[in-house]
Every structure is written in C-alpha cells, then in structure tokens.
C-alpha positions as MATLAB code, in Angstrom:
seq = 'XXXXXXXXXXXXXXXXXXXXXXXXXXXXXXXXXXXXXXXXXXXXXXXXXXXXXXXXXXXXXXXXXXXXXXXXXXXXXXXXXXXXXXXXXXXXXXXXXXXXXXXXXXXXXXXXXXXXXXXXXXXXXXXXXXXXXXXXXXXXXXXXXXXXXXXXXXXXXXXXXXXXXXXXXXXXXXXXXXXXXXXXXXXXXXXXXXXXXXXXXXXXXXXXXXXXXXXXXXXXXXXXXXXXXXXXXXXXXXXXXXXXXXXXXXXXXXXXXXXXXXXXXXXXXXXXXXXXXXXXXXXXXXXXXXXXX';
ca = [
     -92.101   15.986  -28.704;
     -88.591   14.561  -28.179;
     -86.468   16.191  -25.480;
     -83.586   16.549  -27.953;
     -84.369   17.178  -31.569;
     -82.461   15.502  -34.331;
     -81.001   18.862  -35.318;
     -79.747   19.473  -31.777;
     -78.226   15.994  -31.617;
     -76.395   16.573  -34.886;
     -75.149   19.940  -33.607;
     -73.839   18.369  -30.387;
     -72.125   15.607  -32.326;
     -70.568   18.136  -34.672;
     -69.361   20.220  -31.724;
     -67.798   17.127  -30.154;
     -66.013   16.215  -33.393;
     -64.711   19.745  -33.940;
     -63.525   20.035  -30.316;
     -61.789   16.656  -30.539;
     -60.057   17.624  -33.773;
     -58.900   20.925  -32.282;
     -57.556   19.113  -29.212;
     -55.758   16.524  -31.328;
     -54.370   19.300  -33.517;
     -53.036   21.131  -30.467;
     -51.397   17.959  -29.146;
     -49.850   17.137  -32.512;
     -48.590   20.683  -33.022;
     -46.160   20.405  -30.114;
     -47.044   23.920  -28.971;
     -47.285   22.846  -25.334;
     -43.813   22.980  -23.826;
     -43.022   19.773  -21.925;
     -39.673   21.067  -20.674;
     -39.311   20.712  -16.913;
     -37.989   24.269  -16.692;
     -41.220   25.687  -18.162;
     -43.802   25.058  -15.454;
     -47.477   24.264  -15.977;
     -50.046   27.007  -15.845;
     -51.958   27.097  -12.560;
     -55.111   25.481  -14.027;
     -53.066   22.704  -15.664;
     -51.051   22.127  -12.480;
     -54.231   21.947  -10.394;
     -55.716   19.454  -12.858;
     -52.627   17.222  -12.870;
     -52.202   17.336   -9.081;
     -55.863   16.486   -8.504;
     -55.636   13.600  -10.964;
     -52.483   12.311   -9.228;
     -53.768   12.675   -5.664;
     -57.156   11.108   -6.371;
     -55.587    8.244   -8.317;
     -53.217    7.461   -5.435;
     -55.875    7.737   -2.731;
     -58.436    5.575   -4.538;
     -55.856    2.804   -4.979;
     -54.283    3.041   -1.517;
     -57.393    3.280    0.658;
     -57.690   -0.502    1.048;
     -54.005   -1.051    1.893;
     -53.635   -2.682    5.321;
     -51.031   -0.867    7.412;
     -48.856   -3.113    9.637;
     -47.260   -2.091   12.936;
     -44.933    0.765   12.025;
     -43.516    1.221   15.538;
     -41.139   -1.760   15.376;
     -37.662   -0.288   16.088;
     -35.927   -2.771   13.769;
     -38.331   -1.945   10.947;
     -37.618    1.769   11.402;
     -33.855    1.141   11.469;
     -34.010   -0.810    8.225;
     -36.075    1.946    6.658;
     -33.466    4.518    7.666;
     -30.833    2.655    5.698;
     -33.105    2.259    2.694;
     -33.992    5.949    2.740;
     -30.350    7.033    2.960;
     -29.439    4.738    0.067;
     -32.247    5.558   -2.337;
     -34.164    8.698   -1.447;
     -31.996   11.569   -0.238;
     -30.967   12.713   -3.703;
     -34.528   13.836   -4.395;
     -36.224   14.046   -0.982;
     -33.295   15.327    1.137;
     -32.640   14.615    4.830;
     -32.330   16.679    8.021;
     -29.537   19.215    7.627;
     -29.031   18.336    3.952;
     -28.730   21.121    1.389;
     -30.195   21.029   -2.105;
     -28.711   18.264   -4.253;
     -27.547   18.678   -7.828;
     -30.558   16.870   -9.298;
     -33.364   18.307   -7.164;
     -33.661   21.880   -8.512;
     -34.161   20.539  -12.031;
     -37.032   18.227  -11.125;
     -40.595   19.292  -11.864;
     -42.855   18.835  -10.086;
     -40.481   19.408   -7.159;
     -40.201   16.315   -4.915;
     -41.324   17.019   -1.343;
     -38.668   17.425    1.340;
     -39.709   14.411    3.408;
     -37.779   15.636    6.435;
     -40.393   18.394    6.710;
     -43.571   16.752    5.397;
     -45.622   14.022    7.080;
     -47.027   11.448    4.684;
     -50.037    9.169    4.965;
     -48.800    5.560    5.443;
     -51.220    4.053    2.915;
     -50.453    6.646    0.254;
     -46.713    6.429    0.936;
     -46.683    2.635    0.570;
     -48.579    2.781   -2.724;
     -46.376    5.525   -4.172;
     -43.100    3.846   -3.153;
     -44.258    0.510   -4.545;
     -45.853    1.693   -7.797;
     -44.153    5.025   -8.504;
     -45.793    7.979  -10.239;
     -45.890    8.471  -13.992;
     -43.852   11.347  -15.476;
     -42.574   12.522  -12.095;
     -39.177   10.760  -11.759;
     -40.644    8.742   -8.855;
     -39.666    5.113   -9.590;
     -41.702    2.015   -8.785;
     -39.492    0.449   -6.113;
     -41.836   -2.535   -5.964;
     -40.093   -3.939   -9.026;
     -36.917   -4.500   -6.997;
     -38.026   -4.466   -3.332;
     -40.509   -6.639   -1.454;
     -43.425   -5.301    0.589;
     -41.718   -5.645    4.015;
     -38.810   -3.530    2.768;
     -41.190   -0.890    1.435;
     -43.046   -0.859    4.752;
     -39.716   -0.263    6.506;
     -39.326    2.923    4.473;
     -42.885    3.962    5.327;
     -42.174    3.339    9.022;
     -39.061    5.497    8.869;
     -40.936    8.287    7.081;
     -43.301    8.532   10.046;
     -40.306    9.394   12.261;
     -38.285   11.524    9.840;
     -40.074   14.903   10.151;
     -38.712   16.737   13.161;
     -35.488   14.711   13.340;
     -32.361   16.754   13.959;
     -29.367   16.240   11.643;
     -27.538   14.492   14.499;
     -30.453   12.123   15.142;
     -30.692   11.315   11.439;
     -26.976   10.583   11.121;
     -27.110    8.392   14.220;
     -30.017    6.242   13.049;
     -28.549    5.828    9.550;
     -25.219    4.746   11.034;
     -27.034    2.074   13.069;
     -29.046    0.763   10.103;
     -28.525   -2.945    9.359;
     -26.754   -4.295    6.310;
     -29.004   -4.123    3.271;
     -29.656   -7.582    1.821;
     -31.252   -6.000   -1.245;
     -27.967   -4.332   -2.122;
     -25.912   -7.541   -2.258;
     -25.057   -9.053   -5.559;
     -21.877   -9.185   -7.557;
     -21.255   -5.556   -8.452;
     -17.932   -3.888   -7.783;
     -17.463   -0.241   -6.885;
     -13.803    0.788   -7.112;
     -12.398    3.963   -5.614;
      -8.719    4.753   -6.089;
      -6.822    4.386   -2.827;
      -4.072    6.830   -1.972;
      -1.505    5.806    0.664;
      -1.076    3.859    3.848;
      -3.472    6.202    5.666;
      -6.212    4.165    4.014;
      -5.396    1.401    6.458;
      -6.824    3.597    9.179;
      -9.686    4.830    7.027;
      -8.297    8.359    6.569;
      -8.800    8.617    2.825;
     -11.577    7.581    0.474;
     -10.296    8.562   -2.958;
     -12.046    9.888   -6.046;
     -14.404    7.366   -7.595;
     -13.298    5.428  -10.677;
     -16.697    4.208  -11.837;
     -17.084    2.108  -14.955;
     -20.646    1.507  -16.125;
     -19.951   -1.448  -18.434;
     -18.275    0.931  -20.878;
     -15.200   -0.025  -22.937;
     -11.966    1.778  -22.112;
      -9.860    0.412  -24.931;
      -7.118    3.022  -24.913;
      -7.115    3.838  -21.207;
      -3.864    3.448  -19.289;
      -4.933    1.851  -15.985;
      -1.625    2.643  -14.291;
      -1.378    6.313  -15.277;
      -3.334    7.536  -12.269;
      -1.347    5.234   -9.968;
       2.132    6.440  -10.922;
       4.416    6.088   -7.939;
       2.387    3.284   -6.400;
       3.041   -0.451   -6.558;
       0.832   -3.459   -5.986;
       1.178   -4.938   -2.482;
       3.637   -2.231   -1.417;
       1.605   -1.662    1.754;
      -0.568   -4.782    2.099;
      -2.348   -3.458    5.194;
      -3.581   -0.377    3.323;
      -4.792   -2.416    0.347;
      -6.534   -4.918    2.629;
      -8.337   -2.066    4.381;
      -9.393   -0.601    1.033;
     -10.682   -3.961   -0.200;
     -12.586   -4.506    3.050;
     -14.094   -1.039    2.682;
     -15.353   -1.787   -0.826;
     -16.617   -5.221    0.190;
     -18.664   -3.594    2.949;
     -20.081   -1.072    0.460;
     -20.971   -3.894   -1.919;
     -22.913   -5.697    0.823;
     -24.612   -2.541    2.030;
     -23.024   -3.048    5.462;
     -23.051    0.528    6.758;
     -21.818   -0.412   10.221;
     -18.718   -2.110    8.767;
     -18.054    0.815    6.408;
     -18.124    3.259    9.309;
     -15.947    0.961   11.436;
     -13.300    1.204    8.711;
     -13.417    5.006    8.700;
     -11.520    6.725   11.503;
     -13.523    9.310   13.503;
     -11.491   12.139   11.947;
     -11.602   10.713    8.412;
     -12.048   13.077    5.474;
     -13.761   11.659    2.398;
     -13.369   13.096   -1.107;
     -16.693   12.420   -2.789;
     -18.762   14.199   -5.429;
     -16.263   17.030   -5.829;
     -16.182   17.937   -2.143;
     -14.433   16.827    1.023;
     -16.719   15.598    3.795;
     -16.279   14.478    7.363;
     -17.299   10.995    8.441;
     -20.748   11.976    9.729;
     -21.670   13.932    6.588;
     -20.579   11.049    4.374;
     -22.626    8.597    6.466;
     -25.745   10.736    6.100;
     -25.477   11.264    2.364;
     -22.950    9.854   -0.081;
     -22.576    6.550    1.763;
     -26.131    5.665    0.805;
     -25.530    6.816   -2.764;
     -22.392    4.669   -3.018;
     -24.331    1.611   -1.874;
     -27.195    2.359   -4.274;
     -24.680    2.757   -7.111;
     -23.719   -0.896   -6.792;
     -27.202   -1.956   -7.858;
     -26.862   -0.301  -11.250;
     -23.209   -0.657  -12.204;
     -20.520   -3.239  -12.747;
     -17.101   -1.777  -11.962;
     -13.836   -3.571  -12.679;
     -10.726   -2.452  -10.730;
      -7.918   -1.758  -13.212;
      -5.147   -1.427  -10.654;
      -4.794   -1.428   -6.868;
      -1.592   -0.115   -5.394;
      -0.137    1.588   -2.354;
];
C-alpha cells in the first residue's frame, strides 16, 4: 500500500495551487502597505530581520579580517564615516538628523552599538536591499571599507570631543577628489580669516535659464577684496579634495558657519556638515555664477 495515495497527492497539489493563487492575489491587490511610516507587524518584522541577519552572516563568515588596530587605518575610517555615514547612523553627541526619523527599518546608532567586523565589512561593501543602506563597494575599494570597519570598532564609547578630534585629524580623502565644484556664497572680508561660510548655492546639473547670478551679490564686486576671495577659493578647493585638515586650518577657532539652516561653531561643523559637504562633491557638479567681495 503506497504511503501517499493518489487522492492525497492530488489534494496536496490542489492545496498548494490554491495557496499560491491566494498569495499572488494578495500581492497583486496592493493591500499590504509598503509605506515606511506604516511599520511591519511583529511576525513580518521578525521574518524579515531573520532573513537579513542570516543572509549577511552566511556570506560574511569566510571574510578574512585584517589588522584593525592600525592607527592610520582608524584615522582614515573616521574621515570616511564623517563624510558618508552620520546622516543615518549619527555620531557621539549628534542629535537626530532630518532623514533618520523617516527611515524604516531605523538605522542603528553606531556610536552606541558594537558591530561584528565580518558582518560590517560585508554590509558596507554590498549594502542591504530595501533598507537605504547603499553598496559602498561600487565606489570604494576594500582597504577603504576596512578603514571604516576599523573605526567602527572604536566609535562606541567615544565622547563627542574625542570624535571631533579624530575626525579633524583624518587624512585627505583620495576617493573624494575629482572635478566637482561646490560653491558657497562668500560674504565679506571676514572670509579671509575663515569667519563666515555662507549659505550653499548648490546646482545639481540643473538649468537656471532665467536666474540672475548677480542678484544675491548686490553690493559686492569681483576682486574687491582679493584676499577674501582667495581664502574662499582655497576653502572650496580643500572641500573638493576632501582635505579636512586644510579646511579647518582656513576656519578661525571662533568661526561661525551657516549650514543647513543653522549656525554652528567650528567643532560642530567639523563633526557633521563638513563630512556632508565633502560627500556632496561626489554627486554634484556646481558652477560658480559669481564670486565677489
């Protein structure tokens, strides 16, 4: 006598077909809300998180971890992290960013969470589907990614002052070099001493056919204060190269920077928006319309 009768086999097959059709019908109906502000149910979240974690671990377990205690490697990673990661993963002493509350699943605050080096390398290199985590391996080599992993091992427990100090000492970022221009309107001769970093005038390859480039510079003239304009151009050149040390050299200790709708001191800018300004250069071509003083 067969273990499974023909009738039972047909019933199982029919059940499979009906279940598949119901599942496909549910998917096609659009009833499941994919909006990031409508969170998964607990069972669905557990399923997705398990799938993600197991997928990462299975693929990262054979990754060979290099020496992550090299001080220069950690320094480089600090600069990379400040430039690319703080918007989502924060930094010591950093408040919530504009983008972070709207992300789901919520990115971990890496200043408070220790990460496994193998898993971290794989995630940074390959990204994670449908999570807003990009695959940095498409634009960064393995040594650069390992520098970020090395820094992440030191980040938890860092004080805001320690974080700002290590970011300020980070080397120029070779990956950030390359022909993009990031123009901020300069105000007056105080710029020569690094006292003012004006509102950004970013142009993402968009036409500005009817714009009046001199309207915002009324009262200023080209080359009126050459020293101020030279300082401004040096500042932007340093940003373009990812040379954090040079940028900070050009900012006076008591500088106040207008950035992102708020005024920051030098240390706050170095820990946050400085990295974002450098990262911006990788994705935008900005053409100065007018430079005056």
